[in-house]
N, C-alpha and C positions, 0 to 999 in steps of 0.2 A: 339429340335436341339440345338447344341452348339452356344456360341456367337462367332461372326465373329472375334473378337478381342482376343479370347483365344489363348495362345502361350504354345505350348509343346516343352520341351527339352528332348532329348532321347540320353542316353550315351550307345553306342553300336549298330552295324548295322546288327546283326544276325537275325535270324527269329523272336525272341521276339521284337527286336527294329524296324526293317523295316516293319513288319506286323503292329505294333502299328502305325507307321508313316503313312502308307497307310489309316488306319481307321481314324486317327485324322484329316488327310488332307481332306479326304472325307466328313467329318463332319465340315469343315470349319474353322478349326483351322491353326494357322501358326505353322508349324513344322520344328525344326532344330534337325538334327542328328549329334553327334559327333562321328566319327569312326577312328579306327586306322589301322585295318589289312585288310580292303576291305569289301565292301558290301556284305551282305550274311553271314559274320562272319565265324567262324571256321566250322560250319556246312557246308557251301557251299564250302569254299576253302581248308580245310584240313580233315575234318571228314566224315560226312554223304555222300556228293555227290561224293568225291573221293572214299571212300571205297566201295560205292555201284557200281560205275563204275568198279572198279577193280573186284568186285564179279560178275558182269555180264560176264566179260571175263573168270572168272574161271568156270562160269556155262556153257559157250560155250565149254571150254575145257572138262568138265565133260561129257556133251552130246556127244563129239566127241568120248571120251574114251569108252563110253557105247553103242556106235551105232552098234557094232557087235551083240549085242543082239537083235537088230531090223532088222537083215539081211543085214546090210550095210558093205561092205568091202571097206576100205580106203588104197589105195596103195597096193604094194606086189602083185607079180604074183603068178602062181601056184607054191606052194612049198615055196614061200617066206614069210617072217614074215610081218604082217600088219604093216603099217607106223603109228607113233604116232606123234600127233600135238606137235609143239614146240612154246613156247612163246618168242616173240621178246620183252624183257623186256624194253629196252630204248623206243621202239614204244609205248608200253603199258602205261609206265609212262608218256610219252609225252601227250597221249590221255586223261589220268586221269586228268592231270593238265590243259589241254587245256579246257576240258568240264568244269571244275570248274571255270575257268576264264570267261568262256562264261555265266555261270549261274549267276556270280556275276555281269557281264555286264548287263544282263537282270534286275536284281534288280535295278540297278542304273538308267536304262531307266524308269522303272516303277515309282520310286521315283520322277525322274525329271518331268515325265508327270503329277504328282499330286502336283507339285510345292513344294516338300520338299527340304529344304536347307541342304546340306550335308558339314560338315565341317571336313577336315583330320586332325586329332590330338586327343590326349587322353584327354577325359572330367573328370572334377572333380566336386563333389558337394561341392559348396562354401556357401551353406545356404539351408534352407528348399525350397526356390523357386528360386535358382540361380545355374547356372553352368558355370564353368569356363573352356575355351579351349584355352590354350597358354595364350595370353594377353587379350583375349575377354571374358567378362562376360555377360552371357545371363540369363536375368530374365524370369521366366516362371510361368504359372498357376499351371502347374504340371510337374513333372520330372519323367522319367522312367529309371531305372537302368537295362541294359540288356548287361552286360559285359562278360557273359559266364563263362567257367571253362577251366582249363588246365590239361593235364595229370599229374597224381601224380608221384612223383620221389620216387623210393625205395632207401632208403639209402644203400649204397655199390653197387648200380647199376645204377649210373648216366649215362644218354644216352650220346653218343659221336657223334651221327648222322652218323656213319659209320658202326659199327658192333653192337653196344648196341643201340637200337632205341626205341622211342616211335612211335605210329601209325601216327603221323603227319610227321615223317621224312622218312617213307618208300618210297615215291614217288620221293626222291631225289637220290635213288640208281641207278646204272647203270647196275645192273644185278639182276637176280632173286636169292634170297637166296637158297643156295644148301641144307643146313641143318639149318632149322629155329627153334629155341627154343622159344616157346611162353609162356611166364610167366603170369599166370592169366586166369582162365577158365570161367570168366563171359561173358556177351554178347559180348564185343569187341574182347576178346581173342578167343572165340569160332568162331566168324565170320572169323578172319583173318585165324585162323588154318585151317578152312574148305576151305577158298579160296586158300591159298598157296599150300595145299595138291593137290587140283585140278590142279593148274597151273604147278605142277611138283616138288615142293620143298619136301624134307623129313622132316616131321614135328614132334617135340615132344612138347606136351602140358603138362605143369607143373601146377597142380591144388592144392591148399592148402585144398580143401575139398574132400570128399569121392567120388563126381562125378562131371562132368562138369555141368555149368549152374545151381549152388546150389540154386538160387533163383527163378528159373522157374518151370513150371509144371514138376513134377517128371517123369511122363510117357514120355513126350516129350524129357527130358533129356536123359533118358535111350535109346530112339531111336537114337538120335544124337550121343551119345558116341559110340553105337554099330556100326553105319555107320563109324565113325572116325576110329575105330579099324579095321573094315573090309577092310578099303581102305589103311590100312598100317600105320596109324598114331600110334605113341607111346603116350599113355595117362598116366601120372604118378599121381595117386590120393593120397591124403593125404601127398602131398609133398610141403612144403613151401620153396620158394626160399630165400636164406639168402644174396646173392650177385652174381654179375657178373663181370668177369675180361676178358679183351682181351688177346688173344694169338697172336702168330705170324700172322695167317691167319684165325683167328676165335674168338670163345668166349667159356669160361668155366663157366657154372652156378653151384654154390655151393648151395646145399640144406641144410635145418636146421639140418637134421640128418648126414650131412657129406658126402653124396654121390655127385657125381659131373655129369653133363651133358654137353658134348661137341656139338658144333655146328658152323656153319659159321658165323650165326647172331643170335642175341637175341631181340625179340620183348616184350616190357613191357606193359602189359595192367592190371594195378593194381588200376585203379580208377581215380577220378577226384578231383581237388581242386578248390574252386571258385576263380575267377579273381575279388576280391573285395578289395584287398590292395591298398592303396594310391589314393582312391576315395574320401575320406573325409566323409565316411559314419558315422563312429562312432562320428566324431566331430559334425556331423549334428544331431545326436541322433537316427540314423537308427540302430535298433537292429540286430545283427548277432547272429547266434548260435556258439556253441563251435568250429566248424569246418570252421567258416568264411562264411557260407552261409546266405544270406539276408533272414530274416524271414518275411514272407507275409501271408495274410489271402486269402480266396478264391476269392477275386475280385482284387487280386495282390497289395493290400496296405500295406505298411511297418508300422513300429510304428510311423513314421512322417507324419502328414497330408499333402497330395499333393505330396507325394514321393512314387512311385510305383516301383515294380521290376519285371522282368520276365526272364524265361529261366534257363540255367544251374546255374546261380549265385545264384538262389534260392534253388537249390537242390531238386525241386518237379519234380519227374519223368522226368529224363533227356532225353526228345525227342523233335525233332524239332517241332512236331505238338503241343506239350504242350506248349513250349515256345511261339509259335505263337498265340495260344489262350489266354495265360496269358497276352500277350501284348495287343490284342484285348479287352479283358475284362478290362484291366487297362484304356484304352482310353474311352471305353463306359461309364465306371464308372466315370472317371475324368471330362467327358464332358457331364454328366447329362443324358445319354442315359438309356434306360431299359437294365438291364443286368442279366444274369443267372450266378450265382457263378460257379467256375470250378468244374466239377463233374470227378474225377479221375476214379471212377468205370466205366465210359463209355469210358475210353480211349483205343483205339486199338493200339497194339504194336506188332512188328515183329522183329525175330532174323533171319538175313540173312544168315544162314547156308544153306547147301544142304543136306536134304530138309530143307526148312524155317519152323519157328515156329511162329505162329501167335495167339494172345491171346486178349480177351476182357472180361470185367465184373468179376464176382467172380472167385476165384481160386478153384482148386480141394482140395488144402490143407485146405481152409476154410470150405469146404463141409465135408471132412473126419474128421476135429476136432470138428464139431458140431456148429461151429460159424454160419454157414449159412445152412439153411434147404433147400435141393435141391435134385431132382432126377438127375441122370446121365446116359447118354448113350455114349459108346465109340465104334466106327465102324472102323475097320482096313482098310486102304486104299487098301489093297491087294484084298479085295472083290470088289472093284469098277471097273466096266467094262473099263472105259476110262484109268484108272491107269494101268490095264493089258495091254492094247493096247500100252500104252507109255513105258512099262517096269518099272513102278515105283511100288516098293515093300515095301518101308519104309514110315511110317507115319499112321495118323489116324485122324478122326473127333470126336470131343467130345462136347457134348452140356449139360448144367445145366438148370434146370427148376424148378420153385416153385411146391411143391408137390400138393398143393391145387388148384391153378389157371392155372398152365401150362405156366406161364409167363416166357419167357427166361431170364435167369440171367447172361449168359455168354457162352463162348465156347473157344475151343482150336483147332487149325488146324495145323497139321504137314504134309506138302506136298510141292511139287513144286509150287511155286507162292502162298503159303498161304497167303502172304500180300494181294493178291487180293480176295482170297476166304473168308477172315474174314469179308468183308464188310457186307454181309447179316446178319451175327451174330451181327455185330455192330448196324445195323439199327434196328434189333429185340430188342436189349437191349435199345437203345435210345427211341424207340417208344413203348416199353412194349408190344411187340407181344407175342402171345402164340405159343406154339408148334403146335397147331391145325392150326393156320393161316399159319405157314411155311409149315406144312404137305399138305395143300390144295393149295399150289402155285406150279405152274408147273416148273420142272426143265428139261433143255435139256437133252436127252439121245442119246448118252452116254456123260456124263461130270462129272468132279470131284465134281462140286457143287451139283450134284445129291446125294452125301453122306449126304449132310446137310438136305435135305427133307426127306432122309431115316432115319436119326437120329431123326428127329422130329417125324416121323411117329412111330417109336419104343417107343418114350417117350409118345405119345398118347396111345398106346397099354398098356404100363406098368401103366398108370393112369387108364385106363379102368379096368385093372385086380385088381388094388388096391381098386377100387370101388366096 
């Protein structure tokens, strides 16, 4: 156990910071958190929590729109057109921001209950074991940097918060964008394009690559792009944005080849830059990479003994779950507890489009390239009885297993609530379960999860045939 006199100073109150604070306090350390933007950080206040709240509303709209396929008639008498739901944008955005504030308040209550001291103000590393917040200098046995990252600004397309926006500015609008041009087809761009399309905006997605979600499972990306196009979205592939300008009541996006795209609003989703400036890191000897991200090892240590870092400021797989685990690992290590280094190959991730994409473990690209030896089974969701009942036709379940032992190496799920369905695959990867063990596990019938056990049975069968 840690020494009761150990003191921990944390700069940043996001998932990496507050989860680290909870662990350190529970281990008996005195913990001080310096925070500027509100506990929970950008994840809770402007990024993950608000965006997923918005997406929940868009999912409800999508279900309403597709309800006729299930035999449900909404409004409209005989011979009259069916009614379509309408979004009350001000009410939606008020709910989004209220839920974010409530989640932040919950974090504050948890920290207070564990005796964590929170100081409002920017923290700065004033030495290997010292943090300055305003006029107060705090000496500590260990320091954790958890300052996050900010939306990257595209030169020639600087956000104005009204028509040209980054995703943190969306919730201050008083209307639903009529024609939204989304620049960037990575995870953030795809999620917001999907959500606003369902909410009723006309969406154009500008992608510099040949397909959307260029860094994700190729089969999954094909499904999502097909859904986008079928729902009326305009997807411009191999189209790099060169600049964005305001017009009288909208925007003009200029592409690198000279074409232009008009819209009422433009949403920029072109990556993140680390919030590591003016923290005194380089003066203290903390090594940054060429982009300004803090370099850390698998137990969150920086190049300076006693200084750790966690979350988006490290550039390590920018997910709240990873940030939280980095922070916990840092405290376990700093306070002398047994610790297992971060294993990115075991991280489950979800893209909250409609349908969702969830992944864990090895990628199909690694298997196809020969970097990983694995057998693969892919089952279309359209063959699943529960999916048919729910009117779900897009998506699939994919599993990867070792050719010799049948140990599950990873998987991909493209389906409604794939974020929930990926958990059994994550457990299999973490616990080194085999396809035989999954195949012999009961699944409810009918259920979407039944496709996971069916995929495992097919991998069993292919293994038997190989023998």
